[in-house]
C-alpha positions as a Markdown table, in Angstrom:
| # | Residue | x | y | z |
|---|---|---|---|---|
| 1 | Met | -7.2 | -4.7 | 6.2 |
| 2 | Val | -10.6 | -4.4 | 6.6 |
| 3 | Val | -13.1 | -6.3 | 9.2 |
| 4 | Gly | -16.8 | -6.5 | 8.4 |
| 5 | Ala | -18.8 | -3.3 | 8.8 |
| 6 | Gly | -21.5 | -3.4 | 11.5 |
| 7 | Leu | -20.7 | -7.1 | 12.5 |
| 8 | Asp | -19.5 | -8.4 | 15.6 |
| 9 | Pro | -15.7 | -7.9 | 15.5 |
| 10 | Arg | -15.2 | -11.8 | 15.6 |
| 11 | Gln | -17.7 | -12.6 | 12.9 |
| 12 | Gly | -15.2 | -11.8 | 10.0 |
| 13 | Leu | -16.1 | -10.0 | 6.7 |
| 14 | Tyr | -18.9 | -8.0 | 6.0 |
| 15 | Gln | -21.6 | -9.8 | 3.6 |
| 16 | Tyr | -20.5 | -9.4 | 0.1 |
| 17 | Arg | -23.4 | -7.8 | -1.8 |
| 18 | Ala | -22.3 | -9.4 | -5.2 |
| 19 | Lys | -25.6 | -8.3 | -6.9 |
| 20 | Ala | -24.9 | -4.8 | -6.3 |
| 21 | Met | -21.3 | -5.1 | -7.4 |
| 22 | Arg | -22.1 | -6.8 | -10.7 |
| 23 | Ile | -24.7 | -3.9 | -11.6 |
| 24 | Ala | -22.2 | -1.3 | -10.9 |
| 25 | Gly | -19.5 | -3.1 | -12.8 |
| 26 | Asn | -22.0 | -3.4 | -15.9 |
| 27 | Glu | -22.7 | 0.5 | -15.5 |
| 28 | Arg | -19.0 | 1.1 | -15.8 |
| 29 | Lys | -18.4 | -1.2 | -18.8 |
| 30 | Arg | -21.3 | 0.7 | -20.5 |
| 31 | Glu | -19.8 | 3.9 | -19.8 |
| 32 | His | -16.6 | 3.0 | -21.3 |
| 33 | Lys | -17.7 | 0.6 | -24.2 |
| 34 | Gly | -15.7 | 1.1 | -27.5 |
| 35 | Met | -12.7 | 3.0 | -26.0 |
| 36 | Pro | -9.6 | 1.8 | -23.9 |
| 37 | His | -10.0 | 2.4 | -20.3 |
| 38 | Trp | -8.2 | 1.4 | -17.0 |
| 39 | Gln | -9.8 | 1.4 | -13.7 |
| 40 | Asn | -8.7 | 0.2 | -10.1 |
| 41 | Trp | -9.9 | -2.6 | -8.1 |
| 42 | Ser | -12.9 | -0.7 | -6.5 |
| 43 | Gly | -13.9 | 1.2 | -9.7 |
| 44 | Lys | -13.5 | 4.6 | -8.0 |
| 45 | Gln | -10.4 | 5.4 | -9.9 |
| 46 | Arg | -10.7 | 5.1 | -13.6 |
| 47 | Ser | -10.1 | 7.1 | -16.7 |
| 48 | Lys | -9.9 | 6.9 | -20.7 |
| 49 | Val | -6.6 | 6.1 | -22.2 |
| 50 | Asp | -4.9 | 6.3 | -25.7 |
| 51 | Ala | -3.5 | 2.7 | -25.3 |
| 52 | Ile | -3.0 | -0.1 | -22.8 |
| 53 | His | 0.4 | -1.9 | -23.2 |
| 54 | Phe | 0.9 | -5.5 | -22.0 |
| 55 | Ala | 4.6 | -6.2 | -21.8 |
| 56 | Arg | 6.1 | -9.5 | -21.6 |
| 57 | Ser | 9.7 | -8.5 | -21.8 |
| 58 | Val | 12.1 | -5.6 | -21.0 |
| 59 | Asp | 13.2 | -5.1 | -24.2 |
| 60 | Asp | 9.4 | -4.3 | -25.1 |
| 61 | Ile | 9.2 | -2.1 | -22.0 |
| 62 | Ala | 12.1 | -0.1 | -23.1 |
| 63 | Ala | 10.8 | 0.3 | -26.6 |
| 64 | Val | 7.4 | 1.7 | -25.4 |
| 65 | Val | 9.1 | 4.1 | -23.3 |
| 66 | Thr | 11.7 | 5.3 | -25.9 |
| 67 | Gln | 8.7 | 5.9 | -28.3 |
| 68 | Leu | 6.6 | 7.6 | -26.0 |
| 69 | Ser | 9.5 | 9.9 | -24.6 |
| 70 | Glu | 10.1 | 11.3 | -28.2 |
| 71 | Thr | 6.7 | 12.8 | -28.2 |
| 72 | Pro | 6.6 | 15.7 | -26.2 |
| 73 | Gly | 3.7 | 15.7 | -23.5 |
| 74 | Lys | 2.8 | 12.1 | -23.7 |
| 75 | Arg | 2.8 | 10.5 | -20.3 |
| 76 | Leu | 2.9 | 6.8 | -19.2 |
| 77 | Arg | 2.0 | 5.1 | -16.0 |
| 78 | Val | 2.6 | 1.6 | -14.8 |
| 79 | Ala | -0.6 | -0.6 | -13.7 |
| 80 | Gly | -0.1 | -3.1 | -11.1 |
| 81 | Ala | -3.0 | -5.1 | -9.7 |
| 82 | Gly | -5.0 | -2.0 | -9.1 |
| 83 | His | -5.4 | -2.1 | -5.4 |
| 84 | Ser | -4.6 | 1.7 | -4.8 |
| 85 | His | -7.3 | 4.0 | -3.9 |
| 86 | Ala | -5.2 | 6.9 | -4.8 |
| 87 | Pro | -5.2 | 8.6 | -8.3 |
| 88 | Leu | -1.4 | 7.1 | -9.2 |
| 89 | Val | -2.5 | 5.6 | -12.7 |
| 90 | Val | -5.3 | 7.8 | -14.0 |
| 91 | Gly | -4.4 | 11.1 | -15.7 |
| 92 | Ala | -1.9 | 9.6 | -18.2 |
| 93 | Asp | -2.2 | 9.0 | -21.8 |
| 94 | Gln | -1.0 | 5.3 | -21.8 |
| 95 | Val | -1.1 | 2.5 | -19.2 |
| 96 | Leu | 1.5 | -0.2 | -19.2 |
| 97 | Asp | 0.7 | -3.5 | -17.8 |
| 98 | Ile | 3.6 | -5.5 | -16.4 |
| 99 | Ser | 1.7 | -8.5 | -15.1 |
| 100 | Gly | 3.6 | -10.5 | -18.0 |
| 101 | Leu | 6.8 | -10.1 | -15.9 |
| 102 | Ser | 6.1 | -12.3 | -12.9 |
| 103 | Gly | 7.8 | -14.9 | -10.7 |
| 104 | Val | 11.2 | -15.4 | -8.9 |
| 105 | Ile | 13.9 | -14.8 | -11.0 |
| 106 | Ala | 16.6 | -16.3 | -8.6 |
| 107 | Thr | 16.9 | -17.2 | -4.7 |
| 108 | Asp | 20.1 | -16.8 | -2.7 |
| 109 | Val | 19.2 | -18.8 | 0.4 |
| 110 | Ala | 22.8 | -18.3 | 2.1 |
| 111 | His | 22.0 | -14.5 | 1.9 |
| 112 | Gln | 18.6 | -14.7 | 2.6 |
| 113 | Arg | 17.7 | -12.8 | -0.8 |
| 114 | Ala | 15.7 | -13.2 | -3.8 |
| 115 | Lys | 15.4 | -11.4 | -7.1 |
| 116 | Ile | 11.7 | -11.2 | -8.2 |
| 117 | Trp | 10.1 | -9.7 | -11.2 |
| 118 | Gly | 8.3 | -6.4 | -10.4 |
| 119 | Gly | 4.9 | -7.7 | -11.9 |
| 120 | Thr | 5.0 | -10.5 | -9.2 |
| 121 | Pro | 1.7 | -10.7 | -7.2 |
| 122 | Ile | 2.6 | -10.9 | -3.6 |
| 123 | Tyr | 0.4 | -13.8 | -3.1 |
| 124 | Met | 2.6 | -16.0 | -5.5 |
| 125 | Leu | 5.6 | -15.3 | -3.4 |
| 126 | Gly | 4.4 | -17.1 | 0.0 |
| 127 | Arg | 4.7 | -20.8 | -1.4 |
| 128 | Thr | 7.8 | -20.1 | -3.7 |
| 129 | Leu | 9.8 | -18.7 | -1.2 |
| 130 | His | 8.7 | -21.0 | 1.7 |
| 131 | Asp | 9.9 | -23.8 | -0.5 |
| 132 | Gln | 13.2 | -22.4 | -0.3 |
| 133 | Gly | 12.9 | -21.9 | 3.6 |
| 134 | Leu | 12.6 | -18.1 | 3.2 |
| 135 | Ala | 9.7 | -15.4 | 3.8 |
| 136 | Leu | 9.2 | -11.8 | 3.4 |
| 137 | Arg | 10.2 | -9.9 | 6.4 |
| 138 | Asn | 6.9 | -7.9 | 6.4 |
| 139 | Gln | 3.8 | -7.7 | 4.2 |
| 140 | Gly | 0.4 | -6.2 | 4.4 |
| 141 | Asp | -2.7 | -8.2 | 5.1 |
| 142 | Ile | -3.9 | -8.1 | 1.5 |
| 143 | Asp | -1.6 | -9.8 | -0.9 |
| 144 | Arg | -3.3 | -9.4 | -4.2 |
| 145 | Gln | -0.8 | -6.4 | -5.0 |
| 146 | Phe | 2.0 | -6.5 | -7.5 |
| 147 | Leu | 5.5 | -6.5 | -5.6 |
| 148 | Ala | 6.8 | -3.1 | -7.7 |
| 149 | Gly | 3.4 | -1.3 | -6.9 |
| 150 | Ala | 3.4 | -2.4 | -3.3 |
| 151 | Cys | 6.8 | -1.3 | -2.5 |
| 152 | Ala | 6.4 | 2.1 | -4.5 |
| 153 | Thr | 3.5 | 3.0 | -2.2 |
| 154 | Gly | 5.0 | 2.1 | 1.1 |
| 155 | Thr | 2.8 | -0.9 | 1.8 |
| 156 | His | 3.3 | -2.3 | 5.3 |
| 157 | Gly | 2.0 | -4.6 | 7.7 |
| 158 | Ser | 1.9 | -4.2 | 11.6 |
| 159 | Gly | 4.7 | -4.5 | 14.4 |
| 160 | Ser | 6.6 | -1.6 | 16.1 |
| 161 | Gln | 10.0 | -3.7 | 15.3 |
| 162 | Leu | 8.8 | -4.3 | 11.7 |
| 163 | Gln | 9.5 | -2.0 | 8.6 |
| 164 | Asn | 7.6 | -1.5 | 5.5 |
| 165 | Leu | 7.8 | -3.8 | 2.4 |
| 166 | Ser | 10.0 | -1.2 | 0.6 |
| 167 | Ala | 12.7 | -1.1 | 3.5 |
| 168 | Ser | 13.7 | -4.6 | 2.5 |
| 169 | Ile | 14.9 | -3.6 | -1.1 |
| 170 | Glu | 18.4 | -4.4 | -1.9 |
| 171 | Ser | 18.5 | -3.2 | -5.4 |
| 172 | Met | 16.2 | -2.7 | -8.4 |
| 173 | Thr | 16.4 | -2.6 | -12.1 |
| 174 | Leu | 14.0 | -0.2 | -13.9 |
| 175 | Val | 13.6 | 1.4 | -17.4 |
| 176 | Asp | 14.1 | 5.3 | -17.0 |
| 177 | Gly | 12.4 | 8.0 | -18.8 |
| 178 | Val | 14.5 | 7.7 | -21.9 |
| 179 | Gly | 14.3 | 4.0 | -22.3 |
| 180 | Gln | 17.5 | 3.0 | -20.9 |
| 181 | Val | 17.4 | -0.1 | -18.3 |
| 182 | Arg | 19.5 | 0.9 | -15.2 |
| 183 | Ala | 20.5 | -1.2 | -12.3 |
| 184 | Cys | 20.2 | 0.7 | -9.0 |
| 185 | Ser | 21.3 | 0.1 | -5.5 |
| 186 | Lys | 23.2 | 1.6 | -2.7 |
| 187 | Ala | 26.4 | 0.8 | -4.3 |
| 188 | Thr | 25.5 | 2.9 | -7.6 |
| 189 | Leu | 23.5 | 5.6 | -6.0 |
| 190 | Gly | 24.7 | 5.8 | -2.4 |
| 191 | Asp | 22.2 | 7.3 | -0.1 |
| 192 | Asp | 20.0 | 8.5 | -3.1 |
| 193 | Phe | 18.8 | 5.0 | -3.6 |
| 194 | Glu | 16.5 | 5.5 | -0.6 |
| 195 | Ala | 14.5 | 7.9 | -2.8 |
| 196 | Leu | 13.7 | 5.0 | -5.3 |
| 197 | Lys | 12.3 | 2.6 | -2.7 |
| 198 | Val | 8.9 | 4.3 | -2.1 |
| 199 | Gly | 9.2 | 5.9 | -5.9 |
| 200 | Leu | 5.3 | 6.3 | -6.8 |
| 201 | Gly | 6.1 | 4.7 | -10.3 |
| 202 | Ala | 7.8 | 8.2 | -11.1 |
| 203 | Phe | 11.6 | 7.1 | -11.8 |
| 204 | Gly | 10.7 | 4.5 | -14.3 |
| 205 | Val | 9.0 | 1.0 | -14.9 |
| 206 | Val | 10.5 | -1.1 | -12.3 |
| 207 | Thr | 11.2 | -4.5 | -13.7 |
| 208 | Glu | 13.1 | -6.5 | -11.0 |
| 209 | Ile | 13.5 | -6.0 | -7.2 |
| 210 | Glu | 16.0 | -7.8 | -5.2 |
| 211 | Ile | 14.5 | -8.2 | -1.6 |
| 212 | Asn | 16.1 | -9.2 | 1.6 |
| 213 | Leu | 14.2 | -12.0 | 3.2 |
| 214 | Arg | 14.2 | -14.0 | 6.6 |
| 215 | Pro | 13.9 | -17.7 | 7.3 |
| 216 | Ala | 10.5 | -19.2 | 7.0 |
| 217 | Phe | 8.2 | -18.7 | 10.3 |
| 218 | Lys | 5.0 | -19.5 | 11.7 |
| 219 | Leu | 2.6 | -17.3 | 13.3 |
| 220 | Arg | -0.2 | -17.8 | 16.0 |
| 221 | Glu | -3.0 | -15.3 | 15.6 |
| 222 | Gln | -5.1 | -14.5 | 18.7 |
| 223 | Ser | -7.8 | -12.0 | 19.2 |
| 224 | Asn | -10.1 | -10.6 | 21.8 |
| 225 | Ala | -13.0 | -7.9 | 21.9 |
| 226 | Leu | -12.5 | -4.7 | 24.0 |
| 227 | Ser | -14.8 | -1.8 | 24.3 |
| 228 | Gly | -13.6 | 1.6 | 22.9 |
| 229 | Ala | -13.0 | 3.0 | 26.3 |
| 230 | Glu | -10.8 | -0.1 | 27.1 |
| 231 | Val | -8.7 | 0.2 | 24.2 |
| 232 | Leu | -8.0 | 3.7 | 24.9 |
| 233 | Glu | -7.0 | 2.9 | 28.4 |
| 234 | Asn | -4.7 | 0.1 | 27.5 |
| 235 | Leu | -3.5 | 1.4 | 24.2 |
| 236 | Glu | 0.1 | 2.6 | 25.1 |
| 237 | Ala | 0.9 | -0.6 | 26.6 |
| 238 | Leu | -0.6 | -2.7 | 23.8 |
| 239 | Gln | 1.4 | -0.7 | 21.1 |
| 240 | Ala | 4.7 | -0.9 | 23.1 |
| 241 | Gly | 4.4 | -4.7 | 23.2 |
| 242 | Gly | 6.6 | -5.2 | 20.2 |
| 243 | Ala | 4.3 | -7.9 | 18.5 |
| 244 | Arg | 2.5 | -7.8 | 15.5 |
| 245 | Phe | -0.4 | -6.0 | 17.1 |
| 246 | Glu | -3.5 | -4.2 | 15.4 |
| 247 | Phe | -7.1 | -3.6 | 16.3 |
| 248 | Phe | -10.2 | -2.7 | 14.4 |
| 249 | Trp | -12.9 | -0.3 | 16.1 |
| 250 | Gln | -16.3 | -0.5 | 15.2 |
| 251 | Pro | -17.9 | 2.7 | 15.5 |
| 252 | Arg | -21.6 | 1.4 | 15.6 |
| 253 | Lys | -20.9 | -0.6 | 18.5 |
| 254 | Asp | -17.9 | 1.2 | 20.1 |
| 255 | Ala | -16.0 | -2.1 | 20.2 |
| 256 | Ala | -12.7 | -3.2 | 19.1 |
| 257 | Leu | -11.2 | -6.6 | 17.6 |
| 258 | Val | -7.8 | -6.5 | 19.0 |
| 259 | Lys | -5.3 | -8.9 | 17.3 |
| 260 | Thr | -1.8 | -10.1 | 17.9 |
| 261 | Leu | 0.4 | -12.5 | 15.9 |
| 262 | Gln | 3.2 | -14.2 | 17.7 |
| 263 | Glu | 5.8 | -16.2 | 16.2 |
| 264 | Thr | 5.6 | -19.7 | 17.2 |
| 265 | Ser | 7.0 | -23.3 | 17.0 |
| 266 | Asp | 3.5 | -25.0 | 17.2 |
| 267 | Pro | 2.5 | -26.9 | 14.2 |
| 268 | Pro | -0.1 | -25.3 | 11.7 |
| 269 | Ala | -3.7 | -26.0 | 12.5 |
| 270 | Tyr | -5.4 | -26.6 | 9.2 |
| 271 | Pro | -7.9 | -25.5 | 7.8 |
| 272 | Ile | -6.5 | -22.2 | 8.3 |
| 273 | Gly | -10.1 | -20.4 | 8.2 |
| 274 | Glu | -10.7 | -16.9 | 8.7 |
| 275 | Glu | -9.0 | -14.3 | 10.9 |
| 276 | Gly | -9.4 | -14.4 | 14.7 |
| 277 | Glu | -7.6 | -17.5 | 15.9 |
| 278 | Arg | -5.4 | -19.2 | 13.6 |
| 279 | Cys | -1.9 | -20.9 | 13.5 |
| 280 | Gly | 0.1 | -21.3 | 10.4 |
| 281 | Trp | 3.0 | -20.3 | 8.1 |
| 282 | Asn | 3.6 | -16.6 | 7.9 |
| 283 | Phe | 2.1 | -16.5 | 4.1 |
| 284 | Glu | -0.9 | -18.5 | 5.4 |
| 285 | Val | -1.9 | -16.1 | 8.3 |
| 286 | Leu | -0.9 | -12.6 | 7.3 |
| 287 | Pro | -2.8 | -12.1 | 4.2 |
| 288 | Asn | -6.7 | -12.0 | 4.5 |
| 289 | His | -9.7 | -12.1 | 1.9 |
| 290 | Arg | -11.1 | -8.8 | 1.4 |
| 291 | Pro | -13.9 | -8.9 | -1.1 |
| 292 | His | -16.2 | -6.0 | -0.6 |
| 293 | Leu | -15.5 | -3.1 | -2.4 |
| 294 | His | -14.4 | -0.1 | -0.3 |
| 295 | Thr | -12.5 | 3.1 | -0.3 |
| 296 | Glu | -9.7 | 3.7 | 2.4 |
| 297 | Met | -7.8 | 6.7 | 3.8 |
| 298 | Glu | -4.9 | 6.0 | 5.9 |
| 299 | Tyr | -2.5 | 8.5 | 7.6 |
| 300 | Ser | 0.8 | 7.8 | 9.6 |
| 301 | Val | 1.4 | 9.7 | 12.9 |
| 302 | Ala | 4.4 | 9.4 | 15.2 |
| 303 | Ala | 3.7 | 6.4 | 17.7 |
| 304 | Glu | 3.7 | 8.7 | 20.6 |
| 305 | Asp | 0.6 | 10.7 | 18.9 |
| 306 | Gly | -1.2 | 7.2 | 17.9 |
| 307 | Pro | -3.5 | 7.1 | 21.2 |
| 308 | Lys | -4.3 | 10.8 | 21.1 |
| 309 | Cys | -5.0 | 10.8 | 17.3 |
| 310 | Phe | -7.2 | 7.8 | 17.4 |
| 311 | Ala | -9.2 | 9.2 | 20.3 |
| 312 | Glu | -10.1 | 12.2 | 18.2 |
| 313 | Ile | -10.9 | 10.0 | 15.4 |
| 314 | Arg | -13.3 | 7.9 | 17.6 |
| 315 | Asp | -14.8 | 11.0 | 19.2 |
| 316 | Leu | -15.5 | 12.3 | 15.4 |
| 317 | Leu | -17.4 | 9.2 | 14.6 |
| 318 | Leu | -19.2 | 8.8 | 17.9 |
| 319 | His | -20.8 | 12.3 | 17.8 |
| 320 | Arg | -20.6 | 13.6 | 14.2 |
| 321 | Phe | -20.4 | 10.8 | 11.6 |
| 322 | Thr | -22.7 | 8.3 | 13.2 |
| 323 | Asp | -24.0 | 6.7 | 10.0 |
| 324 | Val | -20.6 | 5.2 | 9.1 |
| 325 | Gln | -20.4 | 1.6 | 9.7 |
| 326 | Trp | -17.1 | 0.6 | 8.5 |
| 327 | Pro | -14.2 | 0.2 | 11.0 |
| 328 | Val | -11.1 | 2.2 | 11.9 |
| 329 | Glu | -7.8 | 0.2 | 11.8 |
| 330 | Tyr | -4.7 | 1.0 | 13.9 |
| 331 | Arg | -1.3 | -0.6 | 13.5 |
| 332 | Thr | 2.3 | 0.0 | 14.2 |
| 333 | Leu | 5.2 | 0.3 | 12.3 |
| 334 | Ala | 9.1 | 0.8 | 12.6 |
| 335 | Arg | 10.9 | 3.9 | 11.4 |
| 336 | Asp | 12.9 | 3.6 | 8.1 |
| 337 | Asp | 15.1 | 5.8 | 5.7 |
| 338 | Ser | 13.2 | 6.0 | 2.6 |
| 339 | Trp | 12.5 | 9.6 | 1.8 |
| 340 | Leu | 8.8 | 9.2 | 0.9 |
| 341 | Ser | 8.1 | 6.4 | 3.4 |
| 342 | Asn | 5.3 | 7.2 | 6.0 |
| 343 | Ala | 7.8 | 6.1 | 8.6 |
| 344 | Phe | 10.6 | 8.0 | 7.3 |
| 345 | Glu | 13.0 | 8.7 | 10.4 |
| 346 | Arg | 10.1 | 8.3 | 13.1 |
| 347 | Glu | 8.4 | 5.5 | 14.9 |
| 348 | Thr | 5.1 | 5.3 | 13.6 |
| 349 | Val | 1.4 | 4.4 | 14.1 |
| 350 | Thr | -0.9 | 4.1 | 11.0 |
| 351 | Ile | -4.7 | 4.8 | 11.4 |
| 352 | Ser | -7.1 | 3.9 | 8.4 |
| 353 | Val | -10.5 | 4.7 | 7.9 |
| 354 | His | -13.0 | 3.1 | 5.3 |
| 355 | Glu | -16.2 | 3.5 | 3.5 |
| 356 | Asp | -18.5 | 1.5 | 1.0 |
| 357 | Val | -17.5 | 2.2 | -2.5 |
| 358 | Arg | -21.0 | 3.3 | -3.2 |
| 359 | Asn | -21.1 | 6.2 | -0.7 |
| 360 | Asp | -19.6 | 9.5 | -1.1 |
| 361 | Glu | -16.9 | 9.6 | 1.5 |
| 362 | Arg | -15.6 | 13.2 | 0.7 |
| 363 | Gly | -17.0 | 14.9 | 4.0 |
| 364 | Tyr | -16.0 | 12.2 | 6.3 |
| 365 | Tyr | -12.5 | 11.7 | 5.0 |
| 366 | Glu | -11.8 | 15.5 | 4.9 |
| 367 | Ala | -12.8 | 15.5 | 8.6 |
| 368 | Cys | -10.7 | 12.6 | 9.5 |
| 369 | Glu | -7.7 | 14.3 | 7.4 |
| 370 | Ala | -8.1 | 17.6 | 9.1 |
| 371 | Ile | -7.4 | 15.6 | 12.6 |
| 372 | Phe | -4.5 | 13.7 | 11.0 |
| 373 | Lys | -2.9 | 16.9 | 9.7 |
| 374 | Lys | -3.1 | 18.1 | 13.4 |
| 375 | Tyr | -0.6 | 15.3 | 14.5 |
| 376 | Gln | 1.9 | 16.0 | 11.2 |
| 377 | Gly | 0.2 | 12.8 | 9.7 |
| 378 | Arg | 1.8 | 11.5 | 6.5 |
| 379 | Pro | -0.9 | 9.9 | 4.0 |
| 380 | His | -0.5 | 6.4 | 2.6 |
| 381 | Trp | 0.4 | 7.0 | -0.9 |
| 382 | Gly | -2.0 | 4.1 | -2.2 |
| 383 | Lys | -4.9 | 5.4 | -0.2 |
| 384 | Val | -7.5 | 8.3 | -0.5 |
| 385 | His | -6.0 | 11.7 | 0.6 |
| 386 | Tyr | -6.5 | 15.3 | -0.5 |
| 387 | Gly | -2.8 | 16.5 | 0.0 |
| 388 | Gln | -1.3 | 19.2 | -1.8 |
| 389 | Gly | 2.4 | 20.0 | -2.7 |
| 390 | Ala | 2.8 | 22.3 | 0.2 |
| 391 | Asp | 1.4 | 19.6 | 2.5 |
| 392 | Phe | 3.9 | 17.2 | 1.2 |
| 393 | Leu | 6.8 | 19.7 | 1.5 |
| 394 | Ala | 6.0 | 19.9 | 5.1 |
| 395 | Gln | 5.2 | 16.2 | 5.8 |
| 396 | Tyr | 8.5 | 14.9 | 4.1 |
| 397 | Pro | 12.0 | 16.4 | 4.8 |
| 398 | Arg | 13.3 | 15.2 | 1.5 |
| 399 | Trp | 10.4 | 16.1 | -0.8 |
| 400 | Leu | 12.4 | 18.5 | -2.8 |
| 401 | Asp | 15.7 | 16.2 | -3.1 |
| 402 | Trp | 13.4 | 13.5 | -4.3 |
| 403 | Trp | 11.8 | 15.6 | -6.9 |
| 404 | Arg | 15.3 | 16.8 | -8.1 |
| 405 | Leu | 16.6 | 13.1 | -8.3 |
| 406 | Arg | 13.4 | 11.9 | -10.1 |
| 407 | Asp | 14.0 | 14.5 | -13.0 |
| 408 | Thr | 17.3 | 13.1 | -13.4 |
| 409 | Phe | 15.9 | 9.9 | -14.2 |
| 410 | Asp | 12.7 | 11.0 | -16.4 |
| 411 | Pro | 13.5 | 14.5 | -17.6 |
| 412 | Ser | 10.8 | 14.9 | -20.0 |
| 413 | Gly | 8.3 | 13.9 | -17.3 |
| 414 | Cys | 7.2 | 10.7 | -19.2 |
| 415 | Phe | 6.2 | 9.0 | -15.9 |
| 416 | Leu | 4.0 | 11.9 | -14.6 |
| 417 | Asn | 0.4 | 12.2 | -14.5 |
| 418 | Asp | -2.3 | 14.7 | -13.3 |
| 419 | Phe | -1.7 | 14.0 | -9.6 |
| 420 | Leu | 2.1 | 14.1 | -9.8 |
| 421 | Thr | 2.0 | 17.2 | -11.9 |
| 422 | Ser | -0.3 | 19.0 | -9.4 |
| 423 | Val | 2.2 | 18.4 | -6.6 |
| 424 | Arg | 5.2 | 19.1 | -8.2 |
| 425 | Pro | 7.4 | 21.6 | -6.4 |
| 426 | Pro | 7.9 | 25.2 | -8.3 |
| 427 | Gln | 11.5 | 24.6 | -7.9 |
| 428 | Ala | 11.3 | 21.6 | -10.2 |
| 429 | Pro | 12.4 | 22.4 | -13.8 |
């Protein structure tokens, strides 16, 4: 989530500089003219590939994987909506687009579950589930991602009692590294199923996800502006409140927009409008429109370390990186059991930093990452980070177990790419 850079926190999004974005887009098109290529939403992650497959059926996916797995050294990555800032798709030989497998397959209202195609954009789920009296338990504030990709990277919303999206997975169907269709759940895999929930696309092509839901609900969003000092003074009490709480601190003003969302029985107030003061159904209030292209780094730290970590990030921006305009975002997240979740076995605070897509963010992000690591931070898998295999071994207690299990699903490494290969443990065969 990103509040406008350099504006009063109540004024919403930063003015979208469409002309500059069109120019940047045309330059990228010229660079790749005449050859297959893939790029993410921001354009920062892009690469040339041998082929891009658009799949409309599970049988087609299985055939693509089988054919590729028979060619030693060839690698395939699945592309969703491209909202990841991390190099999870680039660095492979071929890309598989699963947007042709989209929609709700079936709902079970009595048990509050739904089976959903992996290529379903999250924004398509709100109305469809609502018409069945159901809703996602939690979601991020951007709803453009595909369900499979959002789960694979540990995407989350905010709330100290709310887990990330992946924690709600009941079962999934995937095509493994030899083209076999596999139904996976705790019943079939036991505790190992927790490895697949945040799977980074490395176990196979996730075609279906069965997810636990809750009854549809309404939210009232309220916000107020505080100075940086006031935020720090009240932060522990704010994050302990249990509500959907978050804030966006603007470094140039040393001021923050503090936002809470409480469940309500009040009727929706239409038009819903921009964030700040809103009341509506969950799927109308939780997402926000974020058109301005940017990069983002997010790390998660233990909840008790959140205030101290934010204080250091604030100090960094006030005294060293004084030219940064984009805000710092602070959210809460409940612990879960997924092996590569940023909230694995600890109550969590997430802190995000942002930069304009046209700026070189490396120096700024490296300085932030040094602070995050001081607090044993874990990176969001879908955001910028510079982690190495040794870092992940220290940050994730089940890192080696995750790799051992992954290799049973994909023994030839079909679903690896440059990034995953670079962080692969030496113990992995």
